[in-house]
Structures are given as C-alpha cells and as structure tokens.
N, C-alpha and C positions, 0 to 999 in steps of 0.2 A: 767775546767775553762768552764763557759759562762753559759748562764740559762739555768736550768733543762727543766724547762716547757715554755720555747721558742720551746726547742729540738726535745719537744715532738710533737709540730702541723709542725714538718720541713717537716718529710716523711707524712700526710695526704697531706699539698699542694703539696710538691712534686709528690704525685701523680696524680693533679689534675696539675698543672702545664707537665708534662710529660703525661697524656691525651689528652691537647690540642696542644701540640707542635707537636705531632704526624700526624694530621691533618693540624701544618703546621696556628695554629692563636695562641693567644698571651690567656692566662688566664686571664685575669681581672678582678682580684677580689677586688679590689680597697682596701684594707686592710686601716682601720682608723692610722689618726697619733695620735700620741701620743707627747704631751704638756706638761713640766713642769711648773709651777707658783708659784709663791710666791716673797717672800722678799729677801732685799741684805742677802744673810749669813744664806737661810733656809735651806742651803744644798738642791738644786734643783738639783747641776750638780753631789754632790755625790749620787741621787735617779735613774737619768739618767745613768751613769757610773755601778751602779749595774745591771741596768733592760740587760745594754747591755756585761756585763760582762769582760768587760775592764778598767783599769786606763787608758783613753787620750787626757781628757779635763784640761782645765789649773786649777790650783791648788797656793793655801800659801800667802801669808799675802796680804793683800791690793789685789789679784788678782779677780776681780769678770766678771760675762758675760755682754759686753758692746755693743757687738751684736748676731743678732738668729742667732745660730747654725742653722743647716737646718739637718741631721743627716740623707742617707739615708743607710737602712742596704738592703743590697742586700745575698742572698744565693752562695754559689762557693764553688768549692772545698779548696782552699786555704785562707789563711787571708791578705788584706795591704788592706792600706786604698788612695784614689783621690780625689783631690779638685779639684772643677770647675773653681777655677781660674790657676790652675797648671795641665792643660790637657796634659796626654801622662806618667806624672809624679808617680810613685807607693811607696808610703810608706809604708814601712816595719817592721819599727822603731814605735812603737806609741809614743815612747817619740819626733821623729821627728813631728809630726803629735801634740803633745801639742806646739812643738815649731812653728807649721807651723800657728799654731792656734793664737796665741800671737801675732806675725807676724804681723798676715795679721789683722788683728784688731789695732794693732798701726797704720800700712799701713791709717787703714780708718778713724781712731777716735782719732789718734793722742796718745800720751804717758798719757797724762795727763786728766785719767778719760774720756777722752770725749766719747758720744754714738753715735752709727751711726742705721739706717732700715736696712743699705744691709746686707741680708742676707750673712756669709759664706755657701757654699754646701760642703758639706763632702759625703763621700759616702764609705762604709765598707765593705767589702767585707769579708766573715767570713760560715764556715762550721757549724759555734752556732745559727744561726739565720737566723729569715724567712723576706720576703722582708717587710719590713717596714720604715715609716719616723716620727724620733720623733727631737722630736721641745728645746731645751735648750736656754729658752729669758732672756735677763737680770732684773736682780730683782727688783722691784718695790720699786721706792726712792721718799724719801719727800725732799730735802735739797740740792740742786746744790751744787759740788763739782769740785776744777781744772778746767777746762774748759769746764763744764757740763751749759748748759744753765740753764735761771731762771724756764724757765714750762718744766724740766726734768720729770718732774710727769708726766705730760698729756703727752706727748711725749712716754713715757715710757707705758704709757694707751695705748692710739692709737697700737702703735705700738706689743703688746700683744693680742688686740682685733684683728685685722686683721689672726690672726692665729687662736684664741680660737671659732671666728666665722660661724665657718666651720663648716655643721653636722654631717664632718667624723671622728674630731676632737674628742682624748680622752683627758681629763682635770686631771690632778693630781694638785691639789692643797694644796702646800706645806706649813705649816706653825710652826715655831718650839714651843716645849712644855713648854717653858719658857719664853711665849707673851699671851698674851689676845687674843684667837680663836672669839670673838667675835665682833674684830678689823680687820680680815684677810683679806685684796684686794686680798688675790687669789680665797678667797670664792666669796667675794663682785665682782669679775669679772667675774666668772665663774656663777654665779647668775643670769648676764644681759645676758648674750647668753645662759645656761642652767638652764631654770627657775624649769625645769619637776625632774631636778637631772638626766636626764638619762643617762648622758656621764659625771658627775662629780666623781670625786672619791680624800677622802677627805686622805689626808696625814700626818703626825705629827710625826716629827725628833728631835733630840737631847735628846732625854728620859732619855738619861742618865745624861744628865744635870742641872736637875730639880732639888731645892732645896731636902736638906737632910728634909726627914719626909714627902713630897711629893709627888702624883702623876696624871695621867690625865685617868685614871680607868674609871669617868664616860663618858669621850670625847670616849675612843677606844670604850664604852660597846655602842654609838651612844647613851644615854641619855639625857644628855646633846649637846644643839644644838646640832638636828640629823642633816643627810644628807640622800639622801636614801639609795645612795648606803655605806653608814658607812667612818669611818676612818679606818684606818691600822699604828698601827705604826711601823716604823722601829728607828735603830741605826747604825749610816754611821760610818763611819773613822773619829776620829779626826783628828784635824793638824797633833799634833807627830805622828798619826797615819801614815799620808800622807806624814811629810817628812822622817819618816825612813822607808816608801817604804811596806809598809804592803801591801799584796796585798789582792783583796778584797774576796777569799776563804778564807783565814785566817778571815778576816772582820766579812761576813758569821756567821761564826760560834764562832766568837765570840756574835754578835749580838742575836744569839740563844740560848744562854747559857745565855745574861742579860736579857731574858724574862723569861728563866725559873727559874732564882734564885732569878726575882724581887719578893716578896709579892703578891703584887700588879695586876703580869700581867701573876704570872703563868697558874692560872687556861684558858687562855685562851691566852697563848704562840705557839696554831697553827692555832690560828688566825689572828698573825703579826708576824713582819719582813719584809726581801724585798721578800722569797720565796713565804709569803704569797701577798704580791705586784704585784709579778709576777703570779702568778695562775689566779686571778683573772683577771687580766688585758686579759691573755691568754683563762680564760673562752669570752671572752668579742672581743676574733679574731676569736673564735670557733664559737659563735653565728653568726656572722658576716659574715663566710664564708655559715654555713649551709643557710643565710638569701640569700643567691647570687645564690646559690643552681637551686631554680626554674627553676629562667632565663637562667640558662646556659642549663640545662635538656629538657626545651619549645626548645629551639636554637639547642640546637645538633639533638634533634628527627626532629624535620621538615628540616633539612640538611639529616639525614638518610633519609627521607619520599621521597625527593629529588633523592635521587642517589635505591634507589632501584628495580624500572626498570632497569634502565642503570647497575647497578651491572650486576641484573642476566641477561641479556643478553653477560655478558660478561664473567663472571664464567660458568669455560668448555669454552672457544672459544678456535678453533686452528688457528690458522692464514692460517697455510701453507695445508688446509683441501679442496680438489676441490669440493669435492660437497659442498661446505661452501659458497666458491666463486662462483658457478655456480648461486646458490639461491640468494646470496646478490647482482648480478651480474643486477640478473634480479630483483629486487626489487629496485634498486636503478637507473634502464633505466624508468622504471614503475612510480616511484617519480617524477623523472624527467619529463617526459611528462604531468603527471600530478599538477607540479607547472606552467610548461610554460603554460598550458590550463587555468588554474587562473590567472594567472597572464594578459590574454587579453581577456578573457570573464567575467572576473569579479568573485569574490565569494562572498557568505553572513558571510565566515570565518574565522578568524584572517585577518581581513581586515586591510591593513597599516593606520594608519591617521597620518603618518608621510611625506610620499610625494605619487606623483602620480604615480600607476605600467603601466606598458607596455601600457595596451589596454587603459586605461584614456588615458597616451599620446598621440596614434597613433588616438583616436578619438577629442583629439584636434586639430592637425596635420589635419584631415579633417573637420572640421567646422570650423576652425578659423585661423588657419598659411595657408594651400592654399585658402582661399578665400583673403585672405587678399596680397596674393603675387602674383592673378590674378587682381588685381585695379592696384597694384603697377607696372602692366603692360600697363596701358593706358598711353597712349600718352597726350601730352599738347593742350588745346582746338586751342588757336591761332596754333601752329602746325597743328593739326589734320585741320583747314578749310584752312591752307594754301594747303596738298598736296593734297585736295578735288576739289582748286581750282586750281591745277595744273592736275590734272586728269582730268577735265573735256576741260582745249585749249587743251591740248595732244589727248583728242579723238577729237576732232571737228577740228584740224589743223588746217588749213588755213581759212575752213570758220567758221559762224558763223551760232552755231547751236542755235533751234530754240526750242527745247526742250529735261529735265535734260537728260543726256546717264548714262543708267543701265551700260552702260561698269564700269564706274566711278564708281557708285554705287559695283560693283561686286573686284576691284582690290581694292579698299579700304577696305573691307570687309577681302579678301584673306591676306592682309597685318595682318589686325589685327590679326590674329585664326592664324597666323603662330606666334606669339609672346607666345601663349600660352601654346607654347611647354616648357618655359624653366622654368615655374613654375611647369607645369607637371611633370615635370625628377626630380623638385628638392623635390616636394613633393613625389615623388617615397624614394629618397634619406633620406630624412627624416624619411620613415616608417623603411626601414632599420637600420638607424641605432636604432631605437627605437628594433629593433626585436634583433639584437648582442645584443643588453643588457638586453634585457631580459633573452635571456640565459647566459649570461654569471652569470646573476644575480640566476638563475634556478641553475648552475651548483655550485656555492657554499655551497650546499651540500654533494656534490661529494668534497670534497675537503679533508677529510679522505684519499683517493684515487687520486694522483694526476694525474697521467698516463691514467683513467681513463675520468677523468677531463678537460686532454686537449686534450683526444681522439674525446669524444663528442662536446667540443667547436670547432675542427677542423670539423669534418661530420659535425657538422649541419650550421657550418659556409659558407664553402661551399658549401652545398644544398642553402640559402640567398644566397648567390654571384651568382649562378645557373639561381636562379631566378629572380635574380635584374635585368639580358639582357632581358630575354620576358618577365619583366612587363613595363620597359619603351620599348622595341618592340610594347608592345603590345597599351601603351601610344599614342609615336605618331601616331598607326595606327587610334588610334581616332580621332587623331588631321590630320589623311593624309581623313579621310572618311568627317568628315565638311569641307575641302580644294574643295573636290575634287564633288559636286554639293551644291550648294547655295540656297537655295529650299527656293523662294520668294514666296509660296503658303503654307508657316506655316500658322496653326490659330493664331497663336501670334505675323503674323509678320504686321505690319499698315497699309503698301502699300505709292502706292505714293499717292491717292485720300488722304490717312490720315495722311500722314508726317506734313505738315502746321501744324495741331491742336494738337503735343506732345505735346508740349513746353503748353502749356494753363493745356491740364490735368494734366500734372507731377506737375502742381503747387498745382494743386485742393486738386491732393492726397495726395501730401505732408506737406498738409495742414491740412487736414483731421488725419494724422499720428502723427501732433507735440503733445501732450501730454503721447504720449507709453513710459514705461519706460525701456530702450534699457538695463542699466548696473547701480547696485550698489558697490560700494565699496569703503575703506580708501585709500585714497594716498598723499601725502606729496608734501605741494607746498615750492619747493627748491631754490626761488629766492627772499624771501624775508627779507630784508637786515637785518643784526644782531641789529641795530639803532629801527628796528619795532619789534625785538623780535628773527629773526633768523627764517628756520625753519621750522614750523608746520606740525602737522598731521589733516586732515579735514575728515569729512564723504560727499560722491560727489554721485550726482544722473545726467547718462546723460538720455536725452531724446532725442527723434528726432527735439524738435530746438534749444535746452539750453545744457550745462554742468552747475548744480549748487552746491554748496561745504557748508558743513551745521558743529556747533562748534564737533559734536556727534550723531551717528546714529535715534537716536530720533526722526529727522529734524526738532527740532521746533524753533530753532535758525541758520536763512539763513545769510549766512556771504556774498556771490553773486552771482550771477543768468548771466553769459555768452550767451551770442544768438553765435547761430552756424554759424555767416554767413562768409564768404569767411572768413572762418580759414582753415589751413592745421595744419597737426603735420609732424614732425620729429624728429630722434633720436638725444643727446649728450651725447657725448662723458663721459665717466663715467671717472670720477676725480678721483683721485693716492691714496686721504686720506677716498674717500667717500665707503662706501659699497654698496651702493645702485644704484638699475637700472633706467637712469632720459631717460626723452622723452619730449619733448615741442610742445607748442600748439604757430600759430602766426598766421599775418593775416594779406594775399593776400596782400591789399594796402600800410602796411606799416603803422598804425595807433595802437594806445596804445591797449591792448589785456586788460589788467586788471592793471586799474589804472599805473602806470606811469611806466609799465614796458609794452616791448615792443610783448615780447612772458612772454609765463607759462608754470616753467619747472616744468614738473611732479613725483616723482620717485617713486616708487615699492622694494619690495625686491628685486624679482627679474627677472629674463631675460621671461621669461613664462610669468608674471603679465606682464611686457610690452607690450607683443605681443596681449594678451589681449588683452588690455584695448586700442589700437591702431585696433583691429579688429573691438571692440565696437564702437571705434569712423569714424571706414569704415563705420559699417552699417548705422552709421548719416549722413550721407554726409562730415563727415571730413575724405579729402582725403590726403595720404602722401607728402610728395615733391617731385616734379621732380630733379633727377642730372642733369643741365644744363651744356648741350655740351659745346663746345666752336663755336660760333657762325661766319662760313664763309661764308656767307650770305651776298651782297653788300645792298648798299643802292638801288639801280635799282629796287632790290628783294624787298621791302616793296613798293609794288605798294597799288596801292587803288584800291577796287571792283565796278565793274558798277551795282548800281541796279538789273537787273536781273540775275547777274555772284551770287551776293548772295543769292539771291531765287534760283537760285538752288543749291548752297553749302548748305544753313542752308533746303533744302528737303533734299538730301542725306547724313547731318550729321544728319538725324534724322531715316534716314532709316537703317546708321549704330548704330545709339544707339541700335532700334529697335533690329536688327538682333542679334547682338552681345549680346544682353541680351540673345536672345536663346540660343545661343552655350556655353554662360557661363552655365548659369543654366543648359545644358546638362552634360557639361561637368565637374559642383560640384558635379554631380548626378551620373554620371559615373566613377571618378577616384576610389570615395570608393568600389567601388562592384567592377572594376576589381585591385586593388590591393589585398581585402580582397581573392578575388578567385587564384588569380596568385599568390599571395604570404603568405599573411596569410594562408588561411584555408591549403594551399599546404603547408606548412611548419607544422604545425599541425598535418597532415596525415602522410607528412616524418616522424617525430619523433613516432609516437604510431607504423609505420606500420614497417618503411628500417631502424630504426636509430639500433635496438638491430642486426641485420640481419649486418648491418654497418661493428655493434662492433667487431664480431665475421673475418668477415672477413677480419680486419685492422690487428693482428697477433696474436700475444699468449695471451689466456683469463687469463692466471695464472700472467701473468707479470700487465695485466689490471688491476688486483683484486690488487697487493699491497701495501698494507695500509702508512701512512707515516710514518717516524719515531715519527713526532710528534700525532700521531693517538693512538702508540703504550704506547710515553709515558700517552695520557692521559686513555687507558683502564689500565693502572698499576697504573695511582694517582686517578681512581676511587675506582675500588679493591680496594684498600690501607686505601683509606680515609673511604671508606662506612666499612669496620673490621675496623679503628679505631674510631669512631665514635659507633659502639658497645660497643667496650671495653671501650670507656670513659661513656657512659651512666654506664656499670656498674659500673668500681669506683665510682660514684657518687653517685649508689644504694649503697652503703658498706660504702664510707663517712655516706650518709642519716640514719643509719641504725648501724653504729660505735660512731659515736658522740653522745654529750648529751646535751640539752640545756639548758640555768643555768637562773630558772624564774628571770623574773628583780626584783627586789626587792619593798616592795612596799612602797605609798608613803607617804612622813613625812613631818611635817608643817616646812616650812625655814622660814618666817616671819622674825626672827630672823639677816635674813643677811640683811635685806633689800631689795630693789629694782634699783640700780645706784650706777655703778661705779665712778658718777663724785665729789663725796668726800661721809662726813659722815652725815648723813642724821638721823642715829637712835639717841635718849636722851641717855643721857650719865648716867651710872650706877651709884646702887646707892653707897652712899658713904663708909656704912659698906661693899660696897662687891668688895676687893682688885682686881687689874686687874692681880694679880698673887702670890704667896705664898713666903712670906722673908723664909728666911731660919728661923727666932727663930721660927716663924709658925708653930704644930701641929697640926694634925687631931684630932678633936674633937671624945671621945669613939663612937664605936658604938654603935646604941640605943639610944644613948642622943638627947634629943628635941635640936630643933633647938633654937637657942640666939633668944628672944624678936629682932621687926622689923625688920629680916631678912630672905631671900626666904627662903624654905625647905630647906630638905639635898641633894637634885640635883639641887637645880637651877629652874630656872619659867618651867623646861619642868621634875617636878616631877616624873609625875605618869605616868610612862613607861614599866610598867610590864609586859603589851601585846606585847613586842618589842619581835623579836624572839632572837633577843645578847642582851637579857636582862636578867640575873640568876638570880633566885629569894634569897633574900639574905637581911641582914639588914642593913637599912641608917647609913649611913657612911657620915663627914665630905663632903664638896666643895673641890674637884680637884684645883690642881694648877692654873687651864684654868678656870675662872668660867664665868658666864654670866653679860655682863656689861645692862642687863636691869634691870627695877621693875619685880617683878616678877607677871605675871597675873594670868588668873585662870586654872588651870591644864590643861597640854593639853594631850591628846591622838593620837597614830599614825593615819594614814586617814588609813582605808582601801586601799586596791587596788581597 
C-alpha cells in the first residue's frame, strides 16, 4: 500500500535530512505544495487519495469539499493523523479522520451546503510519504444551493486563487472526460496564475464513463487543446466501489486493466493512470530537490572552511598533556599582554566601532572629565569676595591698613589649592576603574580555562590596587608641593601692578574668540510641550559666545541662537520612562532661556555624551551650578564694603584668578603624566614581565590549565560538525550524480484557454461542434474526409505531428471533448 513513486524519493530525502540533522540544522528543502483544482464531482478527492495511498476523505452522495483541506504529509516510522484543532490527539483509524473532517466542516459551515475559506489543517504521519503539502480545494460551482451565498462562484474562485498563486504550488487541473474541456474552469484558473504552463498538469478523470464509441484519445495525446505538460488520464473508483469499500490497491489494478484493454488507449497505457501521475509529480519533486542542492552545497562549504583551522587545532588534542598545557599557558599570557596593550595604546587592526576602548575612555577622563571636575571645585563669586574681605580685615586687625596685604592673597590661594585634592583623587579612581574593566575584557579570551582566568584577574587587579595607593600619594604630593611655596614671580603671574587691568584684558580676549566653534553634535530638546510637537532632535553648534541649533547637520535652517551670558548648567534626574540622559541650561538671573521656558533641557543617549557636552560648555564659560549649602550667616554679615576695601578685594581677586590659572594648568598637565607613569605604564610592564612568574608561583600549573566543561563540549562539537559537514557534502555529491533531471516540455499554444478567470470570454463553439458526444454518435471511419463546414479531424489544433507525444497514425473522428472555438489556421507547437 502507498505511493511507490513517492517511496522511491524517500531514501533520497532521508539522506539529505540525516546529513543536516547530524550538524543540528533543518533540511529546508521547501518541497512544493500540490493543489487539486476542478469542478464539483470532478474526482479531485479521489486523485488526492490515490496520490497519498489511503482512503480518508469524506465521500458519498451529496458530500463535497466545502472547506480547503491542507494536508501535511510527514515521513515517520508509524502511521497516524493529527488535526490542528485537536492538538495532542492522535487518530490511528482513517475512518475516524474522515468523520472528524465532516464534523469540523459542519461546525464551520453548517450542514446545509455552506462553504468557508478557513482551512482544515491535517497532518498525516506515515512511512510511505514525503514531507509534502497537499491541498484539497472546494469544487467550482455556478448555482448556490442550500445556505450558500449568491456570489458562491466568486468566493470559491478567490479561495482557490489564494493557494494556487504561490510559485511553489503544483496545480492538478482536474476535468471530467464527459464535459467540454474548452470550458474547464480549472484550466482557466491555472492559466491566470501560470500562463507559461510551468506548473500545471492536466488530469482527465471519468474516462470509463464516456459514451460508448467515444474516447479522449486526441486530448490525452496533447493534440487537441494542448498543455505544456500535457494530460494524464485516470480512472477513479465509482461511488459503488467506494460504498463497497474497494481499496485503492484494487482500484489501481482495475485502472491499469482498463487502459490496457481499451482500443483507444492501449497504445499509451504506460503514459496513463495514477502511477503515471505519481511519477510525473515525483519527477517534479526530484527536479526541485536538485535545484536546491547548489545553495545547500555553498552553505555547507562556507561552514566547512570556517571550521577547518579550528578543527585542525583540535585534531589529536590531548587535554592532559603537560607539554601542551605549558605551551598553551605561555600563549595565553602572551595574548593577554598583547590585547591589553592594544586596548590601552590603540591599534589599527580589529578596531571596535561599537564602543570606546580602555585607552580612549582614559583619554576622555584626562581631557574632559578631570577639567570639568576642577571647575566644579571653584567657589561662588560672592562667597570668594566675602572670604577675601574677611582675610584682609583679620590681617589688619584693629588697625586700618593702607596697603593690600599679600598674606590675604596667600591664604585664599592655599584654600583654593587644597580644594584640588578631591578632583585629583577622583581622577585616579576613574582611571583605575577603566584599567580593571580593560583587564576583565582582555581575560574573556581565557574563559576556556576558568582557573587561569580567575587567577590572572586576581593577580593583575591586586597589582593595580597596589599602584593605586602610590599614585594617590604622588598626586597628593603634587598638591602639597603647590602649597609649600606660592611663586609670585612666575612669568604668567600678573602681579599686583597689573591686577587692576586684568578684567578689561579678559573681556578683550573673550571677544576675540567669539566665533570659535567649540563643539557640534545632535541633541534632543526635551522640554518642548506635546502641543508643540514634543521632544525633537536638532543639530547644535557651540561657540565661545552662543549656542545655536539647526534642523539638520547641513546648518542651513537655523532654529534658534542662545547667547551664553549669565548661563549655567545643572544635571536633571533621569525619568523612569526615559532612556536618555538629561542636563539643562538656565539663566542665573531667572530669565527665560528659550521662548517661554526658564530652562533648556537637553538629552543625550549616554552619560558619557552628557559629560562631554558639559565639558565643552565649560570651555565656553558656562559653569555648573554650585550646590547651595544652608546659610548660617546673619544679617550682620551682609555688610557693605567701603570703596577702599572693595579695591583691595578686587585686586586680590584678580591675583587669585591669575595664580590659580597657573596652578590648574600645571595640575592638568602633571596629572595625566603622573597616572601614566605610576599606573598605566607600570601595569603594562608588570603584565609583560611579571605575570607569568606570578602565575607559576600561584600554585599547580596543571590545575590552571584545566579546561572548562563548555570548552570540552565546544571541541567535541567542532570536530563532530566538521566531520558531518564532510559527509553531508559527499551525500549531496552522490545525490547530484545519481538523480536525473527531467527537462521541461517545450511551450505550446495555450491561447484557447483565454486569460481571465472572471468569466467566459471566448467565443461560442461552432454549432456543428457538439459539447460532447451523445450515446448515438459514432466516430467516423479512419481516413474519412471531414464533413463540410466543420473543423478538421483534430479540431483547430490539427497539425501536431511534430509533438513528441503524437504517434504517426491516420486521421480519426473528433474525440468526446471537442474544441469550442471556430477553426483558426493550423497551429504547430512552439519550439522550446
């Protein structure tokens, strides 16, 4: 029992599936669907059952297909069925499957001939099938009956077109032999979706029910109304056979006897019948499989090349070999050292385009984060002036001084220098964190050996922490050195004589740098109301005097220009729903910054971008907001200064600014140099020279090089996959050489089918050309001339002697399925 032709393909496909399943991949051959299209009672379901080899579709008087049945055949060792709407339930009795199809159809359509486009999905597991999808479609009807809608014909046509329009769908256009072939709706629909006839096969059913003395010989020989793939005649079981439970095997034997005994078909009996239809479909499946092999072969070859080098390393691998462990330990430490240096110093090969490396992040700390932290330490202007006035008064004591005391200048400077300790220590902490992160990133390549990775991270991190204390001590020493001696003879120090002129000089220098562009980039204005469009992204340009934003980076359409006078910046807490990081700009005099907004909230994707923009604003003179401590001053402290004291305060204020600029410049220059010398370069030297010795002294080297369970699995998987890929390529090569590609038949003239499925557009047949032969008609004797005013003996497609399926024989009378068009000029088959 079963489809023998299909069973011949099973070993071929099983080999492919085994080849791919051995490497954990699916064999996605995407075999074509097979749709059976035709009118009601044309024998579609019988053709489908013959192809599957089992009797399972609803049959009987008045029972027709009223919902699409999508039948998925799956190759398995046992035989059963499953419905999508009955998940988990197995049907081993095919009579129960038939009953469930009828019940599910009635549930959706009712019991009074209604139809539904919702398909019934059935899976049949069997050792006698390939992984295919077969579709049993409702028959095309013209007149609604029962509960069927008025537009039943159009609904069924649209339903059928949804399935047969797919390029991977083979169309079996089923037409009964006792109807007019030229009016076949199945052929018209297939013509619409497959005008070249590449996937349409004509199936003629009910040949045993033709009137006595008539046959369909000319149609089956593809002479009358030809198709590119031709026609195949089949003889299905009659209703009496179905009711009598005649099995398919006996029906196929009866079909073969019919073709061998019929005088009109015996010469082509080998080209007729269900076995022939199965072979044609299997040839198409084989062609499809062969067409998919080149893509599979290329995919497997690329995977094989990618694994060649790794598999070669693992081949002959001995995990417990001491010499191998020693060699691999040296290689791993050397690779760790190279990776660390590349991440710190930078490298032209394998550049990371996703995130900044350790060296780039440390550079940002040196030149953006650290200067920003220095400025944050600057005190408020009013607070500074008040401290200077107190210092002057306390130095003079009870007396009234005539000159500006230099001791007040020194006291204020030292207080400002001490404040630099905090940002300097913070800078060291940030660099240490980046170094530790870099060590962890470099140790990812050691994950094959967990103990080695853990010990390497521990040793290097311990050394970094040891250097941390030394670096901080040295940084604090730099601050103490600055405190030990206030060098008022420095060449950049303005001195007392020039202190009064400093303000005007500063203003001039700032005005000369007004057009200097400090930074450009995209920012999102976050506090635009929803009524005005919500948050929007603009292209911002920051200069020494203004912050402007444009519609895009072409800088043609300026949206706004904001002067930087009296502006400051502060952080904004990130909202729960927002993924962006926000800071805002505000006016110190409580004026609107942008239109009706007191603040301008700007959003970036990362915190690093926020810090970078704040550093750029700092260069432009927009300082961060100072945290206001609770004021404990009394009203008595808010005194007004006399003009003489105010001049002294202004002088010292300018001197402090001048000297602190010198100190800040020196600290900015020395901090990166100190950290590079005491931290970064030292850690690099330690990894290059001391790490290996530290690992050897840490404990058992064999235990360090014990590979992880994941690595052992990885090695086994690579070797197995590499071998499986070789075997899969060999199997594909065998399939390519052992299967034969059946060439596509040459094109034929199919203009007789028309070009639309929306209605009958072709002209009516000749009055002398009957729709079918009646029981009283007899074919004309062979060789007799055609009667007057009638087509030739083969109808309008008379001259087809060059057809490969047309044997040479005398002319004969028209078959039982004549043409319905008036005879045009004789037509030959179109060469391929």
